[in-house]
C-alpha positions as a printed NumPy array, in Angstrom:
array([[ -0.165,   0.12 ,   0.018],
       [  1.539,   3.272,  -0.891],
       [  1.975,   6.122,   1.38 ],
       [ -0.374,   8.547,   2.146],
       [  0.797,  11.929,   0.539],
       [  1.346,  14.852,   2.53 ],
       [ -0.136,  18.119,   1.263],
       [  2.315,  20.409,  -0.2  ],
       [  3.505,  23.65 ,   1.5  ],
       [  1.614,  25.781,  -0.929],
       [ -1.759,  23.667,  -0.502],
       [ -1.19 ,  23.684,   3.215],
       [ -0.926,  27.422,   3.16 ],
       [ -3.951,  28.04 ,   0.89 ],
       [ -5.873,  25.752,   3.403],
       [ -4.684,  27.988,   6.338],
       [ -5.652,  31.005,   4.466],
       [ -9.529,  29.935,   3.961],
       [ -9.88 ,  29.531,   7.98 ],
       [-11.348,  32.094,   9.749],
       [ -9.436,  34.312,  12.675],
       [-10.779,  32.202,  15.41 ],
       [-10.039,  28.978,  13.788],
       [ -6.293,  30.041,  13.163],
       [ -6.006,  31.425,  16.841],
       [ -7.108,  28.047,  17.748],
       [ -4.647,  26.069,  15.927],
       [ -2.062,  28.544,  17.005],
       [ -2.646,  27.831,  20.809],
       [ -1.785,  24.425,  19.96 ],
       [  1.79 ,  25.735,  18.887],
       [  0.687,  25.595,  15.153],
       [  3.254,  28.272,  13.881],
       [  1.994,  28.111,  10.608],
       [ -1.505,  29.035,  11.69 ],
       [  0.133,  31.981,  13.475],
       [  2.17 ,  33.031,  10.746],
       [ -1.083,  33.149,   8.405],
       [ -2.435,  35.714,  11.116],
       [  0.557,  37.568,  10.755],
       [  0.382,  37.733,   7.043],
       [ -3.355,  38.74 ,   7.283],
       [ -2.676,  41.851,   9.652],
       [  0.946,  42.805,   9.535],
       [  0.383,  45.595,   7.288],
       [ -2.414,  47.002,   9.209],
       [ -0.366,  46.601,  12.546],
       [  2.349,  48.418,  10.808],
       [  0.079,  51.495,   9.721],
       [ -1.224,  51.868,  13.154],
       [  2.155,  51.687,  14.743],
       [  3.465,  54.311,  12.266],
       [  0.38 ,  56.83 ,  13.256],
       [  1.818,  56.717,  16.587],
       [  5.568,  57.079,  16.345],
       [  5.926,  58.457,  12.397],
       [  9.299,  56.711,  12.069],
       [  9.412,  53.531,  10.075],
       [ 12.179,  52.056,  12.065],
       [ 10.62 ,  52.403,  15.342],
       [  6.938,  51.286,  13.838],
       [  8.915,  48.177,  12.554],
       [ 10.175,  47.27 ,  15.677],
       [  7.   ,  47.876,  17.608],
       [  5.489,  45.38 ,  15.183],
       [  8.243,  43.083,  15.946],
       [  7.298,  43.681,  19.868],
       [  3.458,  43.258,  19.165],
       [  3.797,  39.77 ,  17.494],
       [  5.878,  38.445,  19.768],
       [  4.094,  39.636,  22.627],
       [  0.689,  38.276,  21.04 ],
       [  2.352,  34.915,  20.363],
       [  3.528,  34.613,  23.788],
       [ -0.033,  35.52 ,  25.324],
       [ -2.285,  33.663,  22.969],
       [ -3.109,  31.325,  25.803],
       [ -4.35 ,  34.411,  27.752],
       [ -6.651,  35.46 ,  24.845],
       [-10.26 ,  35.02 ,  25.793],
       [-12.004,  35.378,  22.573],
       [-14.293,  37.962,  24.146],
       [-13.531,  40.12 ,  21.438],
       [-12.527,  39.742,  17.962],
       [ -8.71 ,  38.838,  17.559],
       [ -7.916,  41.708,  15.32 ],
       [ -9.223,  44.295,  18.015],
       [ -7.096,  42.307,  20.62 ],
       [ -4.101,  42.819,  18.298],
       [ -4.576,  46.735,  17.826],
       [ -4.838,  46.985,  21.317],
       [ -1.725,  45.177,  22.033],
       [ -0.495,  47.49 ,  19.152],
       [ -1.521,  50.679,  20.654],
       [ -0.113,  49.942,  23.924],
       [  3.335,  49.082,  22.745],
       [  3.494,  52.361,  20.772],
       [  2.147,  54.62 ,  23.657],
       [  4.721,  52.967,  25.996],
       [  7.627,  53.588,  23.701],
       [  6.395,  57.368,  23.309],
       [  6.005,  57.606,  27.112],
       [  9.463,  56.38 ,  27.671],
       [ 10.819,  58.972,  25.433],
       [  8.811,  61.635,  26.516],
       [  6.89 ,  62.032,  23.49 ],
       [  3.532,  62.399,  21.974],
       [  2.487,  60.989,  18.657],
       [  2.758,  63.204,  15.607],
       [  0.177,  63.9  ,  13.228],
       [  0.237,  65.289,   9.747],
       [ -2.496,  66.971,   8.089],
       [ -2.396,  64.563,   5.304],
       [ -3.409,  61.886,   7.304],
       [ -6.963,  63.523,   7.921],
       [ -9.957,  63.97 ,   5.967],
       [-11.037,  67.587,   4.835],
       [-14.13 ,  67.492,   7.315],
       [-12.694,  65.66 ,   9.97 ],
       [-14.06 ,  68.149,  12.425],
       [-17.123,  69.542,  10.538],
       [-19.781,  70.451,  12.718],
       [-22.019,  68.361,  10.54 ],
       [-20.561,  65.165,  11.818],
       [-23.453,  63.005,  13.269],
       [-21.452,  59.933,  14.275],
       [-20.714,  61.742,  18.027],
       [-23.079,  64.564,  17.999],
       [-22.69 ,  68.314,  17.044],
       [-19.733,  70.125,  18.056],
       [-21.392,  73.711,  17.877],
       [-20.252,  76.706,  16.653],
       [-16.622,  78.132,  17.561],
       [-16.495,  81.542,  15.86 ],
       [-16.143,  81.199,  11.865],
       [-16.478,  77.801,  10.608],
       [-12.986,  77.134,   9.637],
       [-13.632,  74.119,   7.756],
       [-14.848,  76.297,   4.866],
       [-11.433,  77.816,   4.565],
       [ -9.458,  77.381,   1.53 ],
       [ -7.374,  74.565,   1.294],
       [ -3.911,  76.694,   1.17 ],
       [ -4.889,  78.14 ,   4.49 ],
       [ -5.612,  74.787,   6.203],
       [ -2.58 ,  73.427,   4.972],
       [ -0.321,  76.314,   5.943],
       [  2.737,  75.658,   8.162],
       [  1.16 ,  77.791,  10.801],
       [ -1.983,  75.572,  10.793],
       [  0.404,  72.276,  11.076],
       [  2.006,  73.726,  13.855],
       [ -1.082,  74.76 ,  15.829],
       [ -2.653,  71.328,  14.921],
       [  0.023,  69.488,  16.05 ],
       [  0.26 ,  71.605,  19.395],
       [ -3.279,  70.921,  20.001],
       [ -2.598,  67.275,  19.664],
       [  0.026,  67.428,  21.903],
       [ -1.868,  69.279,  24.581],
       [ -4.82 ,  66.552,  24.511],
       [ -4.898,  64.17 ,  27.412],
       [ -3.618,  60.849,  26.314],
       [ -7.226,  59.211,  26.771],
       [ -8.452,  61.659,  24.171],
       [ -5.506,  61.938,  22.106],
       [ -5.413,  58.232,  21.352],
       [ -8.958,  57.854,  20.574],
       [ -8.575,  60.773,  18.244],
       [ -5.46 ,  58.744,  16.566],
       [ -7.436,  55.604,  16.081],
       [-10.524,  56.85 ,  15.125],
       [ -9.986,  59.869,  13.224],
       [ -6.432,  59.486,  11.863],
       [ -6.281,  55.52 ,  11.217],
       [ -9.72 ,  55.549,   9.881],
       [-11.368,  52.876,  12.579],
       [-14.918,  53.113,  12.683],
       [-16.222,  53.915,  16.145],
       [-17.168,  50.279,  17.22 ],
       [-13.567,  49.002,  15.86 ],
       [-11.891,  51.886,  17.985],
       [-13.872,  50.77 ,  20.955],
       [-12.89 ,  47.016,  20.691],
       [ -9.294,  48.148,  19.703],
       [ -8.943,  50.637,  22.77 ],
       [-10.829,  48.24 ,  25.314],
       [-13.483,  50.914,  25.865],
       [-17.144,  51.128,  25.43 ],
       [-18.847,  52.941,  22.184],
       [-20.211,  55.976,  24.264],
       [-16.731,  56.249,  25.914],
       [-15.091,  56.736,  22.306],
       [-17.836,  59.129,  21.402],
       [-17.465,  61.201,  24.285],
       [-13.746,  61.493,  24.317],
       [-13.757,  61.812,  20.396],
       [-16.053,  64.697,  20.722],
       [-13.959,  66.412,  23.342],
       [-10.735,  66.153,  21.156],
       [-12.487,  67.314,  18.297],
       [-13.69 ,  70.688,  19.962],
       [-10.442,  71.371,  21.554],
       [ -8.667,  70.875,  17.84 ],
       [-11.464,  72.703,  16.15 ],
       [-11.037,  75.785,  18.67 ],
       [ -7.182,  75.588,  18.133],
       [ -7.406,  75.633,  14.364],
       [-10.042,  78.521,  14.672],
       [ -7.573,  80.396,  16.515],
       [ -5.058,  80.235,  13.658],
       [ -7.763,  82.236,  11.672],
       [ -9.305,  84.496,  14.106],
       [ -5.714,  85.272,  16.036],
       [ -5.868,  89.069,  17.487],
       [ -6.797,  90.988,  14.357],
       [ -3.07 ,  91.256,  12.843],
       [ -2.792,  87.424,  11.964],
       [ -1.521,  86.341,  15.103],
       [ -2.587,  82.964,  16.103],
       [ -4.583,  83.193,  19.327],
       [ -4.438,  80.669,  22.518],
       [ -4.346,  76.805,  21.678],
       [ -7.684,  75.199,  23.497],
       [ -7.155,  72.836,  26.332],
       [ -9.202,  70.095,  27.346],
       [-12.293,  70.675,  29.06 ],
       [-12.19 ,  72.468,  32.62 ],
       [-14.68 ,  73.201,  35.319],
       [-15.169,  76.676,  36.627],
       [-11.865,  76.514,  39.053],
       [ -9.603,  75.488,  36.13 ],
       [ -9.351,  72.029,  36.86 ],
       [-10.006,  69.47 ,  33.999],
       [-13.267,  68.11 ,  34.131],
       [-13.322,  64.444,  35.719],
       [-14.845,  61.699,  33.504],
       [-18.421,  60.37 ,  34.153],
       [-19.72 ,  57.218,  32.897],
       [-19.44 ,  57.257,  29.278],
       [-16.867,  59.79 ,  29.203]])
């Protein structure tokens, strides 16, 4: 009797590619490294893009990808499957990027090219109305919005955001995750994403508005800070904040 033929490497790769994330995770938990490599192939580019959004450096982003994948491989047994594998993976990536930035006392850098033209439009319905802040700067000519002064003001405003607002803004508005995906990736609720994004957008919109309003002589005004109470302290978050 002829020995049973083993599937070729190519055939096995194709078979693994057809499996769902849950099926691949189950196999990877049994230390099937080929299954884990299939997950890596499926998400490596997305993990890199997310890491790059935080650090804006190709070398560091690649290092974060390696750290993330190694961490995920080691912690697979701890993944309970209560959220999607991709969400857990993005959460590990975000945490790795933020830890690196904290260790270097840096904030994520954002290019205006990463942002959609209407990302702070008052008509946004996903997180509620922002309300007027002086002139609607979103109607300004593109060359004004992309000016060096505006870039500096926007970066300063993003740096000034508390980390909990800044992280939501980066994942939701810069990387283009949906509200639900952002909630899963960061391990918070959808209402919390909406509230934090709303506050981040208000602060950024006020900061950009200051560029155009200034003091009447073209000098930018004060950069908006996170919401504060009457005593000047940052407002504490309530449920859903």
